[in-house]
N, C-alpha and C positions, 0 to 999 in steps of 0.2 A: 805903406809903412816905412818908417825911417829906421836907419841903423844907428845904434848907439854904442859908445865905449863908456864903460862904467868902472870907476875905481873905488874900492871899498877898503877901509882900514878899520878893523875892530881891535879893541884893546883888552888885554889880559884874557884872551880866548885860548881854549885848549883845542886839540885836534878834533874832538867830537863837535865842538862849536863850529869849526870850519867846514866839516862835512855837512852839517845842517844848513849852514849859510850857503854853500854851493848848491845844495838841493833846492833851497828856497829861491835862489836867483835863477836857477835853471828853469824852474816852474814859470818864471816871468819871461823866459826866452833868452836869458843871458847866459852865455857859455864861457868857459875858460879857454876855448879854442876859437880860431878864426880860419876861414877858408881863404888861402892865398892862391896866387896863380900857379904855384908849384906844389900845392897840397895843403893839408890841414896843419896848422901851426899852433903852438901853445902861447897863450897870452902870458905876460909877466904875472907874478904872484899878486893876488888882490885885484886883478884887472879882468873885466868881462866884456863880451861883445855879443850883440844880438839885435834883432828887429822888434819894434814895438809901434803900435798906433798911438801910444801915449805921448804927451809933450815931455820935454826933458824934466820940467818941474814935477809933473805927475809921476813919472818914472822914478825920480829921486825919492819922492815920498813913499812909494811902494818899497823901494830898496831900503829906506830908513826903517820902515815897519818890520821888515824881515831881519835886518842886521842889528837893530837896537838891543834885542834880548841877549845877544852874544857879546856885547861890548860893555866892559866894566872897568873902571868906575865912571867912565864918561861916554858920551854918545859917539857913535862911529863917525869917521870922516868919510864923506861920500862926494864924488865928483861925477857928473853925467854930462856927456858931450855928444851931440848929434854928429854923425860922420857921413860925409858924402864922398870922400876920397881918403885913402890912407896908404901908407907905405910902412913897412916894418922889416926888421931883421930879427926873426923869431925862430926858436927851435922847433923841429918837427914834433908833431903830437904823437 
C-alpha cells in the first residue's frame, strides 16, 4: 500500500460539517496526524495522511464523494499526492 498526503478545502462549511468530513476521511484511512521519528504530529488544517491500495486518482474520487456534500456553493478543492519520503515541522498531536 502506498502512503498519501491529501489536502481538502470545503466551502461555507460549519463545525459539524468538518466533524463529519474528518470521520469520512478517517474511514478511508486518512488521518489528521502523522507518525514522525519523534512521535505523533498534527497535520496542518485540511491536510490528511494515510495508506491506501487505491491509485491517487481513485483516492481523490473517494475523497470527492465524501467532501462534496459539505461544500457549498461550489465543489471542494482536493489535492492527492503519493508520498515515499517526507519531512515536516509539525506540532505534537
